[in-house]
C-alpha positions as CSV (number, residue, x, y, z in Angstrom):
1,M,177.2,83.4,52.2
2,K,173.4,83.3,51.9
3,P,171.8,80.3,53.7
4,I,169.8,79.3,50.6
5,V,173.0,79.2,48.5
6,L,174.8,77.1,51.2
7,W,172.0,74.6,51.3
8,L,171.9,74.4,47.5
9,G,175.6,73.6,47.5
10,F,175.1,71.0,50.2
11,A,172.2,69.4,48.4
12,A,174.4,69.1,45.3
13,M,177.0,67.3,47.5
14,C,174.4,64.9,48.7
15,L,173.4,64.2,45.1
16,G,177.1,63.5,44.3
17,M,177.3,61.1,47.2
18,F,174.1,59.5,46.2
19,M,175.5,58.7,42.7
20,A,178.7,57.3,44.3
21,V,176.8,54.9,46.6
22,L,174.3,54.1,43.9
23,D,177.0,52.8,41.6
24,I,177.9,50.1,44.1
25,Q,174.6,48.3,43.6
26,V,173.3,49.7,40.3
27,V,175.2,47.0,38.3
28,A,173.7,44.2,40.3
29,S,170.6,43.9,38.2
30,S,172.5,44.2,34.9
31,L,175.4,41.7,35.4
32,T,173.8,39.2,33.0
33,A,173.4,41.7,30.3
34,I,177.0,43.0,30.7
35,Q,178.3,39.4,30.7
36,T,176.5,38.6,27.4
37,A,177.7,41.9,25.7
38,L,181.3,41.7,26.7
39,H,181.7,37.8,26.8
40,I,182.8,37.7,30.4
41,P,183.5,34.3,32.1
42,L,181.0,33.6,34.9
43,G,183.7,33.3,37.5
44,Q,185.0,36.8,36.8
45,L,181.7,38.6,36.7
46,G,181.9,39.7,40.4
47,W,184.9,41.9,39.6
48,I,182.5,44.5,38.1
49,Q,181.4,45.2,41.7
50,T,184.6,44.2,43.5
51,A,186.8,46.6,41.5
52,Y,184.7,49.5,42.4
53,L,184.7,48.6,46.1
54,M,188.4,48.0,46.2
55,A,189.1,51.4,44.8
56,E,186.5,53.0,47.1
57,V,187.9,51.7,50.3
58,V,191.4,52.9,49.4
59,A,190.1,56.4,48.5
60,I,188.0,56.9,51.6
61,P,190.9,57.3,54.1
62,L,192.7,59.7,51.7
63,T,189.8,62.1,51.8
64,G,190.9,63.8,55.0
65,I,194.4,64.6,53.7
66,L,193.1,65.8,50.3
67,T,190.5,68.0,52.0
68,R,193.2,69.8,53.9
69,A,195.4,70.1,50.9
70,L,192.8,71.2,48.3
71,S,189.8,72.5,50.4
72,L,186.5,70.7,50.7
73,R,185.0,72.7,47.8
74,L,187.7,72.0,45.3
75,L,188.2,68.3,46.3
76,F,184.5,67.6,45.9
77,A,184.3,69.3,42.5
78,L,187.4,67.5,41.2
79,A,186.3,64.1,42.5
80,S,182.8,64.6,41.0
81,L,184.4,65.5,37.6
82,G,186.6,62.4,37.8
83,F,183.6,60.3,38.7
84,V,181.7,61.6,35.6
85,A,184.7,60.9,33.3
86,A,185.0,57.4,34.7
87,S,181.3,56.8,34.3
88,L,181.6,57.7,30.6
89,A,184.6,55.4,30.2
90,C,182.5,52.6,31.8
91,A,179.7,53.1,29.3
92,L,182.0,53.2,26.3
93,S,184.2,50.2,27.4
94,P,184.5,47.7,24.5
95,S,186.0,44.9,26.6
96,F,185.9,43.4,30.1
97,E,189.4,44.6,30.9
98,L,188.7,48.2,30.1
99,L,185.5,48.1,32.0
100,I,187.3,46.9,35.1
101,A,189.9,49.7,34.7
102,A,187.2,52.3,34.4
103,R,185.3,50.9,37.4
104,V,188.5,51.2,39.5
105,V,188.8,54.9,38.6
106,Q,185.1,55.4,39.2
107,G,185.3,53.8,42.6
108,F,188.4,55.8,43.6
109,F,186.7,59.2,42.9
110,G,183.3,58.0,44.3
111,G,185.0,57.0,47.5
112,M,186.1,60.6,48.1
113,L,182.5,61.9,47.7
114,I,181.0,59.8,50.5
115,P,183.0,61.1,53.6
116,S,183.2,64.6,52.1
117,V,179.4,65.1,52.6
118,F,179.5,64.1,56.3
119,T,182.5,66.4,56.7
120,A,180.4,69.2,55.2
121,V,177.7,68.7,57.8
122,F,180.0,69.7,60.6
123,V,182.3,72.1,58.8
124,L,179.9,74.1,56.6
125,I,176.4,73.8,58.2
126,P,175.7,76.0,61.3
127,R,175.3,73.9,64.4
128,P,171.5,74.4,64.9
129,H,170.9,73.0,61.4
130,Q,173.3,70.0,61.5
131,V,170.6,67.5,62.4
132,L,168.7,68.4,59.2
133,A,171.9,68.2,57.2
134,T,172.8,64.8,58.7
135,T,169.3,63.5,57.9
136,M,169.7,64.7,54.3
137,A,173.1,63.0,54.0
138,G,171.8,59.8,55.7
139,V,168.8,59.5,53.4
140,A,171.1,59.9,50.4
141,A,173.6,57.4,51.6
142,L,171.2,54.7,52.7
143,L,168.5,55.1,50.1
144,A,170.9,54.6,47.2
145,P,171.7,50.9,47.9
146,T,167.9,50.0,47.8
147,M,167.3,52.1,44.6
148,G,170.4,50.8,42.8
149,P,168.9,47.4,41.7
150,L,165.6,49.0,40.6
151,L,167.2,51.8,38.6
152,G,169.7,49.4,37.0
153,G,167.1,46.8,36.1
154,W,164.8,49.5,34.6
155,L,167.5,51.2,32.6
156,T,168.9,47.9,31.2
157,Q,165.4,46.6,30.3
158,A,164.3,49.9,28.8
159,Q,167.5,50.9,27.0
160,S,170.8,49.0,27.5
161,W,173.3,48.3,30.3
162,H,175.4,51.3,29.1
163,W,172.8,53.7,30.6
164,I,173.5,52.6,34.1
165,F,176.7,54.6,33.7
166,L,175.5,57.3,31.3
167,I,172.8,58.3,33.8
168,N,175.6,59.9,35.9
169,I,176.9,62.3,33.3
170,L,174.4,65.3,33.4
171,P,173.7,65.1,37.2
172,G,177.4,64.8,37.8
173,L,178.3,67.9,35.8
174,A,175.5,69.8,37.5
175,V,177.0,68.8,40.9
176,V,180.4,70.1,39.8
177,L,179.1,73.5,38.6
178,T,176.8,73.9,41.7
179,V,179.5,73.1,44.2
180,L,182.0,75.5,42.6
181,T,179.5,78.4,42.5
182,A,177.6,77.8,45.7
183,L,180.3,76.9,48.3
184,K,182.7,79.4,49.7
185,K,186.1,79.5,48.2
186,E,188.8,78.4,50.6
187,D,192.6,78.0,50.4
188,G,194.1,74.6,50.7
189,D,197.5,73.7,52.2
190,F,199.6,71.8,49.7
191,A,202.3,71.4,52.4
192,V,200.1,68.7,54.0
193,L,200.9,66.4,51.0
194,R,204.6,66.8,51.5
195,R,204.3,65.7,55.2
196,V,202.4,62.5,54.5
197,D,204.2,59.3,55.0
198,I,204.0,57.6,51.6
199,L,205.0,54.2,52.9
200,T,202.1,54.1,55.3
201,L,199.7,55.1,52.5
202,L,201.0,52.3,50.3
203,L,200.7,49.7,53.1
204,F,197.1,50.6,53.9
205,A,196.2,50.7,50.2
206,V,197.6,47.2,49.8
207,F,195.8,46.0,52.9
208,L,192.4,47.5,52.0
209,A,192.5,46.4,48.4
210,G,193.8,43.0,49.4
211,L,191.1,42.6,52.0
212,Q,188.4,43.5,49.6
213,W,189.8,41.0,47.0
214,L,190.1,38.3,49.7
215,L,186.5,38.8,50.9
216,S,185.2,38.6,47.3
217,E,187.3,35.6,46.3
218,A,187.5,33.4,49.5
219,P,183.8,32.3,49.7
220,R,183.9,31.0,46.1
221,Q,187.1,29.0,47.0
222,H,185.6,27.7,50.3
223,W,188.3,29.7,52.1
224,Q,190.9,27.2,50.7
225,G,193.7,27.2,48.2
226,M,196.9,29.1,47.5
227,R,195.3,32.3,46.3
228,V,193.2,32.6,49.5
229,T,196.2,31.8,51.7
230,G,198.4,34.3,49.8
231,L,195.8,37.1,50.0
232,A,195.3,36.5,53.7
233,G,199.0,36.6,54.3
234,L,199.4,39.8,52.3
235,C,196.6,41.5,54.2
236,I,198.1,40.5,57.6
237,L,201.6,41.6,56.7
238,A,200.5,44.9,55.0
239,G,197.9,45.7,57.7
240,G,200.3,44.9,60.6
241,L,203.1,47.0,59.1
242,G,200.7,49.8,58.3
243,I,199.3,50.0,61.8
244,Y,202.8,49.9,63.3
245,R,204.0,52.7,61.1
246,A,200.8,54.8,61.4
247,L,201.3,54.8,65.2
248,S,205.0,55.5,65.1
249,V,205.5,58.3,62.4
250,A,204.9,62.0,63.0
251,H,202.6,62.6,60.1
252,P,200.7,59.4,59.0
253,F,198.0,59.6,56.4
254,V,195.5,58.2,58.8
255,H,195.5,58.9,62.6
256,L,194.6,55.5,64.2
257,G,194.9,57.1,67.6
258,R,191.4,58.5,67.1
259,F,190.1,55.1,68.0
260,R,191.3,55.7,71.5
261,H,188.3,58.0,72.0
262,R,185.4,55.9,73.3
263,G,182.6,57.7,71.5
264,F,184.4,57.6,68.2
265,S,185.2,53.9,68.4
266,L,181.6,53.0,69.4
267,G,180.2,55.1,66.6
268,C,182.6,53.4,64.1
269,G,181.6,50.0,65.5
270,L,177.9,50.7,65.0
271,S,178.7,52.0,61.5
272,F,180.4,48.7,60.8
273,V,177.4,46.7,61.9
274,L,175.0,48.9,60.0
275,G,177.1,48.4,56.8
276,A,176.9,44.7,57.2
277,G,173.1,44.8,57.7
278,L,172.4,47.3,55.0
279,Y,174.5,45.9,52.1
280,G,174.0,42.3,53.3
281,S,170.2,42.5,53.4
282,V,170.0,44.0,49.8
283,Y,172.4,41.3,48.6
284,L,170.6,38.4,50.3
285,L,167.2,39.5,49.1
286,A,168.5,39.8,45.6
287,I,169.9,36.3,45.7
288,F,166.7,34.9,47.1
289,L,164.4,36.7,44.6
290,G,166.6,35.9,41.7
291,L,167.7,32.3,42.3
292,V,164.8,31.0,44.3
293,R,161.8,33.0,43.1
294,G,163.2,33.5,39.5
295,H,162.2,37.2,39.3
296,T,163.5,39.6,36.6
297,P,166.0,42.3,37.6
298,L,163.3,44.9,37.3
299,A,160.9,42.9,39.6
300,I,163.7,42.4,42.1
301,G,164.4,46.1,42.1
302,M,160.7,47.0,42.6
303,I,160.5,44.7,45.6
304,L,163.6,46.1,47.2
305,T,162.2,49.7,47.0
306,V,160.0,48.9,50.0
307,T,162.9,49.6,52.4
308,G,163.7,52.9,50.8
309,A,160.1,54.0,50.9
310,A,159.8,53.3,54.6
311,Q,163.1,55.1,55.1
312,L,161.8,58.3,53.5
313,I,158.6,58.2,55.6
314,T,160.6,58.0,58.7
315,A,163.2,60.7,57.9
316,P,161.2,63.7,59.4
317,V,160.5,61.7,62.6
318,A,164.1,60.7,62.9
319,A,165.3,64.2,62.4
320,W,162.9,65.5,65.0
321,A,163.7,62.8,67.6
322,E,167.5,63.2,67.2
323,T,167.5,66.6,68.9
324,R,165.1,65.6,71.7
325,A,165.9,62.1,72.8
326,D,168.9,60.3,74.3
327,A,171.2,59.0,71.6
328,R,171.3,55.6,73.3
329,I,167.6,55.2,73.3
330,L,167.4,56.1,69.6
331,T,170.2,53.8,68.7
332,A,168.7,51.0,70.7
333,L,165.4,51.5,68.9
334,G,167.0,51.6,65.5
335,F,169.2,48.5,66.0
336,A,166.4,46.5,67.6
337,L,164.0,47.2,64.8
338,F,166.6,46.5,62.1
339,G,167.6,43.3,63.8
340,A,163.9,42.2,64.1
341,G,163.5,42.9,60.4
342,L,166.5,40.7,59.6
343,I,165.3,37.9,61.8
344,A,161.8,38.1,60.4
345,N,163.2,37.3,57.0
346,G,164.7,34.2,58.4
347,F,161.4,32.3,58.2
348,T,160.9,32.5,54.4
349,T,160.0,29.5,52.4
350,I,160.4,28.6,48.8
351,A,157.0,30.2,48.1
352,S,157.7,33.5,50.0
353,D,157.3,36.5,47.8
354,F,156.3,40.2,48.0
355,D,153.7,39.8,50.8
356,A,155.9,37.8,53.0
357,L,158.9,40.1,52.5
358,F,157.0,43.3,52.8
359,W,156.9,43.9,56.6
360,P,160.5,42.8,57.4
361,Q,161.6,45.4,54.8
362,V,159.3,48.0,56.4
363,L,160.9,47.4,59.8
364,R,164.4,47.8,58.4
365,G,163.4,51.0,56.5
366,L,161.9,52.5,59.7
367,A,165.0,51.7,61.6
368,I,167.8,52.8,59.3
369,L,168.0,56.5,60.2
370,F,167.7,55.8,63.9
371,C,170.8,53.5,63.4
372,L,172.7,56.2,61.5
373,L,172.0,59.6,62.9
374,P,173.0,59.1,66.6
375,A,176.1,57.1,65.6
376,T,177.2,59.8,63.2
377,R,176.9,62.6,65.7
378,L,178.6,60.5,68.4
379,A,181.5,59.8,66.1
380,L,182.0,63.1,64.3
381,D,180.6,66.0,66.5
382,I,183.4,65.6,69.0
383,W,186.3,66.7,66.7
384,P,187.5,70.2,65.9
385,Q,186.7,71.3,62.4
386,D,190.2,70.7,61.0
387,Q,190.0,67.0,62.1
388,V,186.4,66.2,61.0
389,A,187.3,65.2,57.5
390,E,189.8,62.6,58.6
391,A,187.4,61.2,61.2
392,S,184.6,61.1,58.7
393,G,186.8,59.1,56.4
394,L,187.4,56.5,59.0
395,F,183.7,56.4,60.1
396,N,182.5,55.8,56.5
397,L,185.3,53.3,55.8
398,M,184.0,51.2,58.7
399,R,180.5,51.1,57.1
400,N,182.0,50.0,53.8
401,L,184.1,47.4,55.4
402,G,181.1,46.1,57.3
403,G,179.3,45.7,54.0
404,A,182.2,43.9,52.4
405,I,182.6,41.5,55.3
406,G,178.9,41.0,55.7
407,I,178.5,40.0,52.0
408,A,181.6,37.7,52.4
409,V,180.0,36.0,55.4
410,I,176.7,35.6,53.5
411,D,178.5,34.0,50.5
412,T,180.4,31.7,52.8
413,I,177.1,30.5,54.5
414,L,175.4,30.0,51.1
415,N,178.4,28.1,49.6
416,E,179.1,25.9,52.6
417,R,175.6,25.2,54.0
418,T,173.5,24.8,50.8
419,P,174.9,21.4,49.7
420,G,174.3,20.0,53.1
421,H,170.7,21.2,53.2
422,V,170.1,19.8,49.7
423,A,171.6,16.4,50.7
424,S,169.5,16.3,53.9
425,L,166.3,17.1,51.9
426,V,167.0,14.4,49.4
427,A,167.5,11.8,52.1
428,R,164.3,12.8,53.9
429,L,162.3,12.7,50.6
430,Q,163.7,9.3,49.9
431,A,162.4,8.3,53.3
432,G,159.0,9.6,52.5
433,D,159.1,12.6,54.9
434,P,156.1,14.8,54.1
435,K,157.7,17.8,56.0
436,A,160.6,17.7,53.6
437,A,158.1,17.6,50.7
438,A,156.5,20.7,52.1
439,L,159.8,22.5,52.4
440,A,160.6,21.7,48.7
441,G,157.1,22.9,47.6
442,L,156.1,19.4,46.5
443,P,152.5,18.1,47.0
444,V,152.5,16.3,50.3
445,R,149.9,13.8,49.2
446,L,152.5,12.2,46.9
447,F,154.5,11.1,49.9
448,H,151.7,9.5,51.8
449,N,152.3,5.7,52.1
450,R,155.2,6.0,49.6
451,P,157.8,3.2,49.9
452,M,161.3,4.3,51.0
453,G,164.2,4.4,48.5
454,P,165.4,6.4,45.5
455,V,162.8,8.0,43.2
456,D,162.7,7.2,39.5
457,P,164.8,9.3,37.1
458,V,161.8,11.2,35.7
459,T,160.6,12.2,39.2
460,Q,164.1,13.1,40.2
461,A,164.5,15.5,37.2
462,L,161.3,17.1,38.1
463,I,162.0,17.7,41.8
464,E,165.7,18.4,41.7
465,P,165.5,22.1,40.9
466,M,162.8,22.5,43.7
467,V,165.1,20.8,46.2
468,R,168.0,23.0,45.3
469,R,165.9,26.1,45.7
470,A,164.7,24.8,49.1
471,G,168.2,24.1,50.2
472,L,169.3,27.6,49.2
473,T,166.3,29.1,51.1
474,Q,167.3,27.3,54.3
475,S,170.9,28.7,53.9
476,C,169.4,32.2,53.3
477,N,167.4,31.9,56.5
478,E,170.5,31.0,58.4
479,A,172.3,34.1,57.0
480,W,169.3,36.3,58.0
481,W,169.5,35.0,61.6
482,I,173.2,35.6,61.8
483,L,172.8,39.2,60.5
484,G,170.0,39.8,62.9
485,G,171.9,38.4,65.9
486,L,174.8,40.8,65.0
487,F,172.4,43.8,65.4
488,F,171.2,42.6,68.8
489,L,174.8,42.0,69.9
490,A,175.5,45.6,68.9
491,L,173.1,46.7,71.6
492,L,175.6,45.6,74.2
493,L,177.8,48.6,73.2
494,L,175.1,51.1,74.2
495,P,175.8,51.1,78.0
496,A,179.2,52.5,77.2
497,M,177.8,55.2,75.0
498,G,177.5,58.6,76.6
499,R,174.3,60.6,76.5
500,Q,176.1,63.3,74.6
501,A,179.3,63.4,72.7
502,E,182.2,65.0,74.7
503,R,183.8,67.6,72.3
504,I,187.5,67.5,71.9
505,T,189.0,70.9,72.0
506,R,192.7,70.2,71.6
């Protein structure tokens, strides 16, 4: 196979993965438009994203088995075609129920595209060029979440919400044709499917889907109620039985014993933390810019592109450094910079906007690839080629789980802490505290020599929205600090990380 043809096929795979990751966040800016068009109750709106993620986390671990059964080339082409068909179904959905069903199918096929690309790095690309390939894949995987809100907002504002799904059709078909023609044809082994333990597969599917559902639902219910308790119990039961069976049967669909390898476990742990920071930061910024600053979806998307732009600038440097520096040093640099960017956002006020949010985003954009590239090589470069696909599935699953859990933690902080902050601000304002007035964006002079006690109804109606936004801002800051602290805690894993990954030959 000619090198240029191989790289063309790999670039097409990166494009397919980009679309799959993009569709997690592309709907974020368009939720209001979709809600109005399909008459969706506000409490169910989150299912447009949750349904996709639930299907995705179930599909990711399956990728290793299906790769061995169908071959990497055929699996990627079929998954891309399924993703295109599901995208068309999403765009044409006349009701909320059909949209959710189409999103499940879309997420399932999209979940297969993500680990397949990282598998291709170590299976298809010659070893001297794997750093470049990893960089390409990393840019595609990490740029998509920041571009999603911008693209979604622009398409919805310029055309309609249907186009956030229709935009996948032509690129998706191009991916299918390019992969089928550019990549080497290989034979699969259908016998692999007959050896898979179906019960283990079903248990893990229930666990992962239930966990995603729980993390989406629990924060809105304040982690209380029969539904939350039932989902938690279901996850514990299915997860426990799934782990037991996966460790005891001869041919499980996922080999959890891989986590016994130190390098792989550390790489997966870092992938989990990165997922929490990456998806959590996009989500938290969108919440602040939308609910506190009142920006339009397009404006939110434009502000969020700063991280992606910084990431693109850093990509050549990260690729160059990855072959020349200790993985531990690069990882420490990346996680320290990303953590600093998160904590820097923790000092925002009700008046903070593009200028105040610019440099924290730049720090995170500069850090992303230094967080990803060494961890990816540490986790995947150790395995023989026939085991890379399965290991890649677990590695990418951990990043998605990190994102889901990170967003759930953020929702919990915002739901639980904001009412207390609002009540505290109200009490301080009634006591004539000028610092509380400054936090709420109120003229401090109004509180000089003001008598203590409740304000009149007219004043209360005027200041109440400002107080709510100030309380939400304080909760957002707490979430930023917690996310940042998680990244600095991840640095404690680095002493156990080897300078180079020890390859497994058996």
